C-alpha positions, -999 to 999 in steps of 0.1 A, spaced: -468 -783 195 -487 -784 227 -480 -767 260 -460 -792 285 -485 -809 309 -466 -795 339 -472 -760 327 -507 -764 317 -522 -745 346 -497 -715 345 -505 -713 308 -540 -712 311 -539 -686 337 -519 -663 317 -540 -671 285 -572 -659 306 -556 -626 312 -546 -621 277 -581 -633 265 -598 -607 287 -576 -578 274 -581 -588 238 -618 -591 243 -623 -558 261 -601 -541 234 -621 -557 204 -655 -548 219 -643 -514 230 -637 -503 192 -669 -518 176 -694 -494 161 -725 -492 180 -745 -509 155 -724 -541 157 -734 -568 180 -709 -594 168 -674 -594 154 -647 -618 142 -610 -611 147 -589 -635 126 -550 -636 133 -526 -655 108 -490 -660 113 -470 -649 84 -433 -644 77 -440 -606 78 -456 -610 114 -491 -613 127 -519 -605 102 -552 -590 116 -586 -589 101 -618 -577 117 -651 -584 102 -689 -583 112 -705 -620 109 -739 -602 104 -727 -587 73 -716 -550 79 -692 -537 53 -675 -511 78 -639 -511 80 -624 -517 113 -586 -511 118 -572 -526 150 -566 -501 179 -529 -500 195 -546 -518 226 -556 -545 203 -523 -549 186 -508 -549 221 -532 -576 233 -524 -599 202 -488 -594 205 -491 -606 242 -510 -637 231 -482 -646 204 -456 -640 231 -472 -663 254 -474 -691 229 -439 -686 220 -429 -686 257 -446 -719 264 -429 -732 230 -462 -736 211 -475 -716 183 -507 -714 162 -511 -709 125 -542 -691 128 -566 -680 156 -601 -668 151 -617 -649 180 -655 -644 181 -674 -619 201 -712 -614 204 -736 -598 225 -760 -621 245 -792 -604 250 -804 -629 277 -773 -626 299 -768 -589 289 -733 -592 283 -705 -600 256 -695 -636 250 -662 -647 235 -648 -678 219 -616 -688 201 -604 -714 178 -568 -721 168 -554 -740 139 -517 -754 143 -491 -770 123 -492 -807 125 -463 -823 143 -439 -842 121 
């Protein structure tokens, strides 16, 4: 389900706020030697599943912080408030040496409308 056209601008503004909180929380809990991370969210009957990994191959186990759980809950509630929902969400963060800052990207998968 997609966000109604007349509510897109409002949704995107709220989404941006959630993305910033999510990215800051994720980056804030990474080990110092990580320069990238992937947060995978999956909607299950039990709730929202979380998995954090290092695309560069580190085997460190990262448990989501309370702040990260709060940010992902805000994301889930945002989508529910606009009557659309994702099945999975993949958030990638990485350090950009050229820009000297963290970058962020997200990709969603959704159920097909019937």
